[in-house]
MARGUMAR-549826 format. One record per residue: residue in one letter; y, x, z of N, C-alpha, C in turn. Coordinates in steps of 0.1 Angstrom, whole numbers, padded with zeros to 4 digits, always signed. Atoms other than C-alpha are relative to their C-alpha. Example, Ala and Ser with C-alpha at 12.3 -4.5 7.8 and 13.67 -1.06 7.14 Angstrom:
residues 2
a-0012+0009+0000-0045+0123+0078+0012+0009+0000 s-0011-0009+0000-0011+0137+0071+0011-0008+0008 
***
This chain:
residues 303
x+0004+0012+0001-0128+0078-1658-0007-0006+0014 x+0006+0008-0014-0141+0066-1620-0006-0017+0000 x+0008+0014+0002-0165+0034-1620+0011-0008+0008 x-0012+0011-0007-0145+0000-1608-0001-0002+0015 x-0004+0002-0015-0163+0000-1574+0008+0012+0009 x-0003-0013-0006-0150+0036-1565+0018+0003-0004 x-0011-0001+0004-0115+0022-1575+0013-0003+0010 x-0009+0010-0005-0087+0017-1552+0019-0002-0007 x-0008+0008+0008-0056-0002-1560+0007+0013-0008 x+0001-0016+0008-0038+0031-1573+0001+0004-0015 x+0008-0001+0017-0060+0035-1600+0002-0010-0010 x-0005+0010+0005-0057+0001-1608+0010-0006-0008 x-0015+0001+0011-0019+0005-1617-0003+0007-0011 x-0006-0012+0011-0024+0035-1640-0010-0003-0011 x+0012+0009+0010-0055+0014-1661+0006-0014-0010 x-0005+0006+0012-0046+0002-1696-0017-0011+0000 x+0016+0005+0003-0076-0025-1706-0013+0003-0003 x+0009-0005+0005-0096-0004-1724-0008+0014+0006 x+0009-0013-0009-0102+0023-1695-0002-0013+0017 x+0005+0012-0015-0108-0012-1668-0012-0006-0006 x+0014+0000+0003-0137-0018-1693-0007+0010+0004 x+0013-0014-0008-0154+0016-1690+0006-0002+0016 x+0004+0002-0011-0147+0009-1652-0010-0009+0002 x+0006+0007-0006-0164-0019-1651-0016+0000-0005 x+0013-0004+0005-0191-0006-1676-0012+0010+0010 x+0004-0007-0008-0196+0021-1651-0009-0002+0009 x-0001+0012-0008-0197+0000-1628-0019+0002+0002 x+0025+0000-0002-0241-0006-1635-0002-0015+0001 x+0010+0011+0001-0241-0045-1633+0004-0005+0014 x-0002+0002-0015-0225-0048-1594+0017-0004+0003 x-0017+0008+0005-0184-0061-1607-0006-0016+0007 x+0004+0019-0004-0180-0096-1589+0016-0004-0004 x-0012-0001+0007-0150-0112-1607+0002-0014+0009 x-0005+0015-0005-0137-0147-1587+0010-0008-0008 x-0014-0001+0012-0116-0167-1607+0000-0015+0013 x-0011+0012-0016-0090-0191-1582+0010-0005-0005 x-0006+0013+0001-0071-0223-1586+0016+0001+0007 x-0012-0006-0010-0032-0210-1571+0007-0019-0003 x-0006+0014-0004-0023-0254-1574-0011-0004+0008 x+0008+0010-0011-0048-0264-1551+0002+0009+0010 x-0002-0009-0014-0043-0256-1516-0009+0011+0005 x+0010-0011-0008-0057-0231-1499-0010-0001+0007 x+0014+0003-0011-0089-0227-1481+0004+0001+0019 x-0004-0001-0012-0070-0213-1448+0019+0006-0005 x-0014+0003+0004-0037-0221-1445+0012+0013+0002 x-0003-0005+0004-0010-0194-1451-0007+0017-0006 x+0008-0011+0009-0030-0173-1473-0003+0001-0011 x+0002+0000+0022-0037-0173-1511-0018-0003+0001 x+0015+0001+0004-0071-0182-1526-0004+0010+0000 x+0001-0009+0007-0071-0152-1544-0008+0012+0011 x+0005-0011-0017-0065-0130-1508-0015-0001+0005 x+0015+0001+0000-0095-0147-1499-0011+0007-0005 x+0016-0006+0010-0121-0136-1527+0001+0011+0003 x+0000-0016-0004-0109-0101-1526-0005-0003+0012 x+0006-0005-0012-0111-0102-1488-0018+0000+0003 x+0015+0000+0000-0153-0113-1495-0003+0009-0012 x+0006-0006+0013-0154-0089-1522-0001-0001-0014 x-0002+0005+0012-0144-0099-1554+0010+0008-0003 x-0007-0007+0011-0132-0072-1578+0007+0001-0008 x-0013+0008+0010-0114-0088-1603+0006-0016+0002 x-0002+0015-0002-0093-0120-1602+0007-0004-0005 x-0003+0005+0006-0090-0145-1623+0005-0014-0003 x-0010+0013+0004-0061-0175-1629-0002-0008-0007 x+0000+0017+0006-0072-0211-1637+0012-0007+0006 x-0013+0012+0002-0047-0239-1647+0005+0004+0006 x-0013-0005+0000-0024-0215-1645+0008+0000-0010 x-0008+0010+0018+0008-0224-1667+0006+0011+0005 x-0007-0014+0004+0024-0188-1681+0013+0000+0006 x-0009+0006-0004+0055-0209-1677+0007-0005+0010 x-0006+0005-0016+0057-0224-1646-0011+0002+0012 x+0009-0004-0011+0034-0204-1619+0000-0002+0006 x-0001+0006-0011+0021-0220-1590-0012+0006+0008 x+0017-0003-0007-0005-0202-1563+0007-0008+0012 x-0001+0006-0012+0000-0220-1532-0003+0011+0010 x+0003-0014-0013+0002-0195-1499+0004+0013-0006 x-0004-0011+0006+0017-0170-1519+0019+0005+0005 x-0015-0003-0006+0048-0158-1499+0012+0008-0008 x-0010-0003+0011+0069-0150-1534+0002-0016-0008 x-0005+0007+0008+0083-0179-1551+0007+0005-0009 x-0003-0013+0012+0103-0156-1583-0013-0009-0007 x+0015-0001+0012+0076-0170-1614-0003+0007+0001 x+0002-0008+0001+0081-0137-1622-0006+0012+0001 x+0009-0010-0008+0068-0119-1595-0015-0002+0005 x+0012+0004-0013+0042-0140-1578-0013+0003-0011 x+0008-0018+0010+0017-0112-1610-0004+0012+0009 x-0004-0016-0008+0025-0085-1592+0000+0002+0015 x+0001+0003-0006+0029-0098-1560-0023-0005+0007 x+0018-0004-0001-0010-0103-1557-0007+0010-0001 x+0008-0018+0005-0022-0073-1573+0005+0010+0017 x-0007-0005-0010+0003-0065-1544-0014-0001+0018 x+0006+0000-0014-0016-0081-1515-0015+0004-0004 x+0016-0001-0001-0053-0079-1529-0004+0011-0001 x+0007-0010+0004-0053-0046-1545-0005+0000-0011 x+0007+0001+0012-0069-0059-1574+0005-0003-0012 x-0005+0008+0015-0068-0067-1612+0002-0015+0003 x+0004+0011+0000-0059-0095-1621+0001-0013-0011 x-0001+0003+0013-0058-0119-1652+0001-0017+0001 x-0005+0013+0004-0051-0154-1666-0015-0008-0009 x+0012+0013+0010-0078-0184-1683+0015-0007-0012 x-0003+0009+0017-0058-0194-1719-0011-0008-0005 x+0009+0011+0004-0072-0225-1733+0001-0003-0016 x-0004+0005+0008-0073-0228-1769-0006-0007-0011 x-0004+0016+0001-0070-0262-1777-0007-0003-0014 x-0001+0009+0016-0085-0280-1815+0003-0012+0002 x-0003+0015+0000-0066-0307-1819-0010-0010-0015 x+0004+0009+0011-0090-0316-1848-0021+0001+0005 x+0011-0005-0006-0121-0307-1824-0009-0016+0002 x+0007+0015-0004-0148-0339-1826-0004+0002+0015 x+0003+0005-0017-0146-0355-1791-0012-0004+0006 x+0018+0003-0005-0178-0358-1769+0003-0010+0018 x-0004+0008-0016-0153-0371-1738+0015-0007-0006 x-0019-0003-0003-0117-0387-1733+0014+0018+0006 x-0004-0016-0006-0096-0350-1734+0013-0001+0003 x-0014-0007-0006-0072-0337-1714+0015+0001-0006 x-0008-0007+0011-0038-0332-1727+0012+0014+0013 x-0004-0009-0004-0025-0297-1713+0015+0010-0007 x-0016-0004+0007+0009-0281-1710-0002+0011-0006 x+0001-0015+0011+0018-0248-1736-0001+0013+0009 x-0003-0011-0008+0019-0226-1705-0013+0004+0002 x+0017+0001-0002-0023-0235-1702-0009+0009-0016 x+0007+0006+0013-0030-0233-1741+0007+0015-0004 x-0001-0007+0006-0034-0201-1759+0005+0001-0016 x-0009+0003+0010-0005-0196-1782+0006+0014+0002 x-0010-0019+0003+0018-0161-1790+0006+0000+0013 x-0011-0001-0007+0042-0175-1772-0007+0003+0015 x+0007-0003-0005+0018-0179-1742-0006+0013+0007 x+0004-0014-0006+0006-0149-1747+0004+0017+0004 x-0011-0010-0012+0035-0131-1743+0005-0002+0010 x-0013+0004-0014+0054-0149-1714-0020+0009+0011 x+0010-0008-0010+0012-0130-1698+0002+0005+0002 x-0003-0012+0001+0018-0101-1708+0011+0002+0008 x-0018+0001-0011+0060-0106-1690-0004-0001+0012 x+0006+0002-0018+0041-0116-1662-0010+0012+0007 x+0007-0013-0003+0017-0081-1658-0008-0008+0004 x+0021+0006-0002-0017-0099-1660-0006+0009-0004 x+0013-0016+0001-0047-0070-1662-0002-0008-0013 x+0008+0005+0015-0065-0091-1692-0001-0018-0002 x-0004+0020+0008-0069-0127-1709-0014-0003+0006 x+0011+0006+0001-0097-0148-1707+0002-0012-0007 x-0002+0012+0012-0099-0170-1739-0014-0011+0005 x+0010+0010-0007-0119-0201-1723+0004-0013-0002 x-0006+0010+0001-0119-0238-1723-0006-0007+0015 x+0009+0011-0011-0119-0263-1689-0011-0013-0003 x+0012+0011+0008-0141-0292-1694+0016-0010-0003 x-0006+0010+0008-0126-0324-1712+0017+0008-0011 x-0015-0005-0003-0099-0297-1726+0000+0007-0022 x-0002+0000+0015-0112-0296-1766+0001+0012-0009 x-0003-0020+0003-0118-0252-1768-0009-0005-0011 x+0010+0001+0020-0138-0248-1802-0002+0015+0001 x+0006-0017+0004-0156-0214-1811+0015+0002-0004 x-0008-0007+0009-0131-0217-1841+0008+0003+0005 x-0018-0010-0005-0099-0215-1823-0004+0008+0008 x+0003-0010-0010-0114-0192-1799-0001+0016-0009 x-0001-0012+0009-0117-0166-1825+0014-0001-0005 x-0020+0000+0003-0079-0174-1838+0001+0005+0011 x-0011+0000-0006-0068-0172-1807-0002+0018+0008 x+0003-0008-0003-0088-0144-1799+0011+0014-0008 x-0007-0007+0009-0072-0125-1832+0019-0001+0004 x-0015+0004-0007-0038-0137-1817+0006+0010+0005 x-0001-0003-0012-0041-0124-1785+0000+0020-0006 x+0000-0017+0001-0048-0086-1799+0012+0002-0008 x-0009-0006+0007-0022-0084-1820+0015-0002+0006 x-0010+0000-0012+0003-0097-1791+0003+0011+0007 x-0005-0007-0011-0009-0079-1765-0007+0018-0006 x+0002-0015+0005-0019-0045-1785-0017-0001+0004 x+0011+0003+0000-0052-0028-1788-0008+0006+0013 x+0003-0003-0016-0054-0017-1749-0010-0014+0009 x-0001+0006-0007-0058-0049-1739-0012-0006+0004 x+0019+0000-0004-0091-0061-1721+0005-0014+0002 x+0000+0021+0008-0098-0102-1738-0017+0001+0003 x+0014+0011+0006-0127-0119-1730-0001-0015-0006 x+0002+0014+0013-0140-0147-1749-0009-0009+0003 x+0016+0008+0000-0163-0178-1748+0000-0013+0008 x+0000+0012-0007-0171-0211-1733-0012+0003+0005 x+0010+0004-0002-0195-0221-1708-0006-0011+0007 x+0006+0012+0003-0198-0256-1712+0006-0007-0014 x+0001+0011+0018-0193-0281-1742+0014+0002+0000 x-0017+0003-0001-0150-0285-1730-0002-0014-0005 x-0009+0009+0002-0151-0314-1743-0004-0008-0012 x+0003+0006+0010-0168-0313-1775-0016+0001-0006 x+0005+0010+0000-0193-0330-1788-0008+0011-0013 x+0007-0006+0007-0212-0308-1814-0001+0018+0006 x+0002-0015-0005-0207-0275-1793-0004+0002+0015 x+0002-0001-0012-0225-0284-1765-0015+0003+0006 x+0013+0001+0001-0258-0277-1749-0002+0014-0002 x+0004-0016+0006-0278-0246-1771+0007+0005-0006 x-0012-0001+0016-0249-0251-1797+0011+0003+0009 x-0009-0011-0001-0226-0236-1773+0003+0010-0008 x+0000-0009+0006-0234-0206-1782-0007+0009-0010 x+0012-0014+0012-0251-0182-1811+0003+0011-0001 x-0002-0011+0007-0255-0152-1827+0014+0006-0005 x-0010-0003+0007-0230-0154-1851+0013-0007+0010 x-0011+0006-0007-0205-0170-1831+0006+0018+0012 x-0004-0016-0005-0207-0135-1809+0002+0008-0007 x-0005-0008+0006-0203-0115-1834+0008-0002+0001 x-0009-0003+0007-0178-0132-1848+0017+0004+0011 x-0011-0004-0006-0157-0130-1816+0004+0014-0001 x-0001-0021-0007-0165-0091-1810+0012+0004-0012 x-0009-0009+0009-0150-0085-1845+0014-0007+0000 x-0013+0001-0002-0120-0106-1840+0011+0008+0011 x-0011-0015-0010-0111-0081-1812-0010+0000+0017 x+0007+0006-0015-0130-0098-1780-0007+0019+0004 x+0004-0008-0010-0139-0073-1751-0013-0002+0006 x+0009+0009-0008-0162-0094-1735-0002-0011-0002 x+0001+0010+0011-0177-0123-1751-0010-0007+0017 x+0003+0006-0009-0180-0151-1723-0017-0015-0007 x+0012+0005+0002-0216-0174-1723-0005-0006+0012 x+0006+0005-0013-0232-0196-1699-0017+0004+0004 x+0012-0008-0006-0260-0182-1676-0013-0010-0003 x+0014+0006-0004-0298-0190-1680+0001-0012+0008 x+0005+0008-0008-0307-0226-1667+0018-0010+0001 x-0008+0012-0002-0268-0239-1664+0000-0012-0009 x-0004+0014+0011-0264-0259-1693-0010-0004-0007 x+0012+0006+0009-0291-0280-1712-0005+0009-0009 x+0002-0007+0017-0313-0255-1739+0008+0013+0002 x-0001-0018+0002-0298-0220-1724-0011+0005+0006 x+0009-0002-0002-0326-0209-1718+0000+0020+0002 x-0001-0020-0007-0333-0169-1700-0001+0005-0012 x-0001-0006+0012-0348-0159-1735+0010-0001-0007 x-0014+0005+0013-0320-0172-1763+0012+0007+0009 x-0011+0001-0003-0296-0158-1734+0001+0014-0006 x+0001-0013-0004-0313-0120-1732+0006+0001-0013 x+0000-0006+0015-0312-0120-1772+0015-0005-0004 x-0018-0002+0000-0271-0130-1771+0002+0009+0008 x-0005-0008-0003-0267-0109-1749-0002+0014-0007 x+0007-0004+0010-0287-0081-1768+0013+0007-0013 x-0014-0003+0015-0262-0089-1799+0010+0006+0006 x-0017-0008-0001-0229-0082-1781+0000+0014+0004 x-0003-0012-0009-0239-0048-1764-0004+0006-0017 x+0002-0013+0012-0251-0031-1804+0011-0006-0007 x-0012+0002+0009-0217-0046-1812+0008+0009+0007 x-0007-0011-0008-0203-0023-1783+0007-0014+0010 x+0000+0007-0009-0196-0054-1763-0006-0007+0014 x+0007+0004-0014-0197-0067-1726-0005-0012+0001 x-0003+0015-0001-0209-0102-1715+0004-0005+0014 x+0000+0009-0011-0199-0127-1688-0008-0013-0004 x+0005+0013-0005-0224-0151-1677+0003-0008+0003 x-0006+0010-0013-0214-0184-1663-0005-0010+0002 x+0003+0009-0005-0219-0204-1642+0007-0009+0000 x-0018+0013+0003-0192-0234-1648-0004-0020+0002 x-0001+0012-0004-0210-0266-1639-0012-0003+0013 x+0013+0000-0010-0231-0267-1605+0007-0010+0008 x-0002+0007-0017-0232-0291-1575-0001+0004+0015 x-0003-0009-0007-0224-0280-1543-0012+0002+0008 x+0015-0002-0011-0255-0288-1527-0010+0012-0011 x+0010-0013+0006-0273-0266-1553+0002+0013-0004 x-0007-0013+0001-0256-0239-1553-0010+0015+0008 x+0007-0004+0002-0276-0220-1537-0017+0002-0001 x+0016-0002+0010-0311-0228-1552+0000+0005-0008 x-0004-0004+0010-0289-0219-1583+0003+0016+0003 x-0002-0016+0000-0275-0182-1568-0018-0001+0004 x+0010-0004-0005-0307-0178-1553-0011+0008-0012 x+0011-0001+0012-0328-0181-1584+0007+0012-0013 x-0008-0006+0008-0297-0163-1602-0002+0016+0000 x+0006-0015-0009-0299-0128-1581-0018-0001-0007 x+0006+0000+0002-0337-0133-1589-0002+0007-0016 x-0001-0005+0016-0335-0130-1628+0008+0008-0006 x-0011-0011+0005-0307-0104-1624-0014+0012+0003 x+0011-0016-0004-0340-0080-1608-0009+0001-0008 x+0013+0000+0006-0361-0090-1635+0004+0010-0009 x+0007-0014+0006-0376-0059-1654+0004-0003-0019 x-0008+0003+0016-0352-0059-1692+0007-0014-0006 x-0006+0009+0007-0339-0093-1689+0019+0002+0009 x-0015-0002-0002-0303-0100-1677+0002-0003+0013 x-0003+0005-0008-0281-0111-1650+0015-0001-0001 x-0011+0006+0000-0248-0125-1652+0010-0009+0005 x-0003+0012-0008-0222-0154-1638+0017-0007-0008 x-0016+0001+0001-0189-0171-1644+0004-0016-0001 x-0009+0015-0005-0162-0201-1639+0006+0003+0007 x-0006-0004-0010-0151-0186-1609-0001+0011+0012 x+0006-0014-0012-0169-0158-1594-0003+0003-0011 x+0008-0005+0007-0181-0136-1620-0006+0015+0003 x+0005-0012-0005-0202-0108-1615-0009+0008-0017 x+0001-0006+0012-0201-0079-1642-0018+0009+0005 x+0007+0000-0004-0240-0074-1640-0010+0003-0012 x+0005+0000+0013-0268-0062-1659-0009+0007+0001 x+0005-0009+0000-0302-0046-1660+0007+0013-0016 x-0007-0011+0014-0285-0031-1699+0014+0003+0009 x-0007-0006-0004-0257-0023-1672+0014-0007-0006 x-0019-0002+0011-0227-0043-1692+0002-0014+0000 x+0003+0006-0002-0232-0077-1683+0009-0006+0010 x-0008+0007-0011-0210-0104-1661-0002-0017+0003 x+0001+0012-0007-0215-0131-1640+0018-0010+0003 x-0010+0000-0007-0190-0159-1630-0003-0021+0001 x+0005+0013-0007-0190-0194-1606+0013-0010+0008 x-0009+0009-0008-0173-0224-1596+0005+0008+0014 x-0011-0003-0005-0140-0214-1577-0006-0003+0015 x+0000+0005-0010-0145-0234-1547-0010+0006+0005 x+0010-0012-0008-0180-0217-1537+0001+0016+0001 x+0001-0020-0001-0167-0183-1541-0001+0007+0009 x-0002-0009-0013-0159-0169-1511-0020+0001-0001 x+0019+0002-0007-0195-0183-1497-0010+0007-0007 x+0008-0005+0011-0213-0168-1530+0001+0013+0002 x-0006-0013+0002-0195-0137-1526-0011+0005+0011 x+0005+0001-0011-0205-0137-1492-0012+0005+0002 x+0016-0003+0004-0243-0142-1498-0007+0012-0008 x+0010-0006+0015-0253-0126-1528+0007+0012-0008 x-0004-0016+0003-0230-0094-1532-0003+0006+0005 x-0003-0011-0008-0234-0073-1504-0014+0010-0002 x+0012-0005-0004-0276-0068-1509+0005+0011-0014 x-0001-0006+0010-0260-0051-1546+0011+0012+0004 x-0012-0016+0000-0234-0027-1531-0013+0013+0006 x+0002-0018-0006-0240+0014-1528+0000+0002+0015 
***
């Protein structure tokens, strides 16, 4: 098995989810995942944001706000819904995944919640459709104001594993409260939740990066990451809430933490970096700034 950084498009075409996980782990913390939103106008005309992110160094591409029953990717030269994911793979040479959201109708609301189309919700039907579209991995998480809870994520992991099979790559977790009152700040994730996700079938546990959410400290996150690693999972740490003027400072601090001995390094939200001295952790950042973030911080870690 090659490390992901050595893989070409032809290698990715042959990979199942478990092989992709192994390739990520073998890369020792230098894999970048960029989250992109196809419904938004491309940053550059006649080219998709996915292609732009790949050009700036993203190794994996994650589609957010993507309705699997009514797929839209602005800037793509293909209009047939069933061919969009495959065309993105051809244009970028990268594995492509999709976010699906396990909405809890009984969630204790922190704010007014948005209503999602069925193609963005994590159900057996939408997971089956995502499989038909040819996505390489699934991320079970929640955008702001969606009412996604950890309990529903556990159920969605079990459903995804049943629908997609044992070889599928499943990422699961929350990067912020997602509009849920009793799962905010330090309550977003716990050691118990991490173990529940993994036992349900998650390959990668998603959680906030230190300092991105109140109460999420470096020491707390390190403990959670160790728990995940002890149970055989990787981790994707996320930067899901960031203001533009603070981005450079946040990233700089995050990169310093990444080099801290015996500490973690990971991102999430629209850019994700599989990073960590543990060699099994991941980063994720808001899509609007993904290209600039990749350009600024990724290259220093390349071989």
